[in-house]
N, C-alpha and C positions, 0 to 999 in steps of 0.2 A: 308554161303557166301553171304547172303543179309541181310542188316540191314536197319532200317528205315532212310532214306537219309534226312528226314527232320530235324533230329537231327544233330547238328553241328559235334559232336564226331563221328557220324557214317560216316562222310566224311573222316576221318583220317585213312583210311585203303586201302589195295589192295585187290580187290575181283576178283577172277578168275574163270570163268566158264569153265566147262569141258564136252566135248561131244565126242560121238563116239570113244571109245577106240578101237584101232585096234590090240591090242597086250597085253601080250605076245603071240608070235606066233611061230609055228614050222611047216614048209611045208604049210603055209597058214591057218593052223588051229588056230583059236582064242581061247586061253584058259580063256578068261574073259567072265564070264557070264553076261548077260544083259548089253552089252557094251554101249548102247546108252540110258540107264536108261528108257526104254520104259515100262518094266514090273513092274507092282505095285501090291501090296497086294490085295487078294480078297476082294470084297466089297468096294474098293476105288472108288469114284465117282468124277467126274470132280470138283464138287463144293467143294470137300474136299481139293483140291490143292489151297490153298489161303493164306497160312501163311509160315513163315520161319522155318527152321530146320526140315524139313520133311523127309529127306532121311532115317534116323533110323526107322521111323514109317510107311513109304509108299513103298519106293523103294526096290524091291526084290533083294536079294544078297548083296546089299551095305549097308554100315554103317560108322559111324564115328569112328575114332581111339582114340578120347578122349570123354569127356563128352559134347562136343560141336558138335551138329549134323550139317552137311552140308546141303545145300538147294536144293530143287528141283523146277525146272521151267517147265512149261507146256503151250503149245499152247491151248488157249480156248477162246471162245467168250466173256464171262464176265471177265472184267479186275480185277486183284488182285495185291497184292505186287509182286507175283511170276509168273505172266503170261509171255508168250513169244508171239512175240518178245519184247513187251514193258513192263517194270516192273519198280520197284522202284530204280533200278540200272541203268536204261538207256534202250537202244535198242539193242537186239541181236537175229537174227534168229537162230533156231537149225541147227546144221551142218548136222544132219540127223534126220528124224522123227519128233516127237512133243515135245521132252523132252531134257533137259540137266540139269546138276547139277553144283553146285558151292561151292567154299570154300573160307574162308577169309585166306589170305595169310600173312597179317601183318596189325598191327594197333599200333598207337602211345598212344591209350587210354587203360590204364590197365583194363578197364572194357570190352573191346571187344577182346575176345580171338580167337586165330587161330582155324581152323577146318581142318580135313583131311578126305579124301575119302578112304575107305577100302573095298576090296572085296576078298572073297576066290576063287581061281582059280579052274577050273574044274578038274584039276589033278596036282599032284606034278611035278615040273620041273625034267627032266632027268639029271643025272650026266653027266658032260662033253659036254652037248649039248648047242650050241649057240642059244639064243633066241633074237628075234626082240621085242622091247617094244616101243610103241608110244601111244601117247594120244594128243588131240587137245584141246587147251585152248584159252580164249580170255579174256582180261582185261575189266572188267565192266566199262561202260562209266563214272560212277560217283565215281569211286575210286580216291582218292586224291594222292595216291602213287602208284608206280610200283616198284617191288623188283626182284632180282635175287634169286638163291637158290631154284628155283621151280623144282621139280622132282618127282620121284618115288623110293620107295625101295621095295625089295622083301624079304619076311620073312618066316622063317619056322614055324612061330606060328602067331595067331591072336593077334594084339596089343590091349590089353584092359586096357589102361592106365587110372586110375581114375583120375578125377580132369580136370583142364583146361590148364596145362602147355604145351608149345609147344615140339614137337618131334625134338631134335637137333641131327642130324647125317649127314654123307656125303651121298647124294642120290646115288643109283645104276644107275639111269637114269636121265640125265638132258641135257639140251643143251650143245653142245660141248665147247661153250665159257662162259657158265654160264651166259649168257647176262640178262639184266634186261628185264622183259616180258611187253612190253608197247603196244602191238598190240590190238586195239579195233575194227577195222572195218571188222572183220571177224574172222576166226579161224586160229591159227597158230600151226603147229605140232612140239611137242617134241618127239625126238626118240633117241634110242641108242640100244646097244646090251648088253646082260648079259649072262655069262656062268653059266649054272645051276650046283648045287652041289648034286642034288637029294633030297633036303630037302624043297626047297621053295614052298610055296602054297599059299601065301597072298600077295596081291599087295596094296600099300599105296601111295597115291598121295597128295602132299601139299608143303608147304614151309618149309625147314629144317634147315635153317640158324638161328643163334642166333640174338636176337634184336640188341645186341651191335655191332655186326659184319656186319650186313646187310647195304649195301649202297643203300638206298632207293632214288627214284627219284620222285620228285614231277611231276604230269602230269596235263594238262590242260583239262577242261571239254570240250567235243565237242560242237560246236556251234549248 
């Protein structure tokens, strides 16, 4: 979700930050482990959070669903590419705690591939039980584009897709109007409901629309 913004090609993308997942939930029980990305691998030091693509290696429970690892941002005194609130994609305070994660939703450069956030739930969903699913996102300030088709899917198995091709499917959860996600000045909640089949145990967040069908919108850099 973060790339070197000094490169012109790195500006040709939509980067979405994710914080404080509040669901899936049943009776207010959160089934998402490490929902605000605060828990990291043993031995991880503040100085280690300084480069892109660290979710796979550092964040407990979370991983990418393709070979492109999402990024992890952290509040720390010494600035780096991935500090919060100021980093190479702009400025954004965490919604909660000291961490947030990010994924690349879209790019017109064939060299910049999308990324997806994936987590195993603490238990399988129950059959015929309605679940609330929500997560908070924010478009990075220096994204050149904003896109629709942002959402989440629930799966009965871990997605371990080799390579960097996007995951193209209809999300189980997305904004009711599938609007273009342009909000930068804070966090916007995406939420919906899902009827469990008794088999789902993985949650994946990202952009699931095909490049040819996405109606991207150019956005202006904040002043």
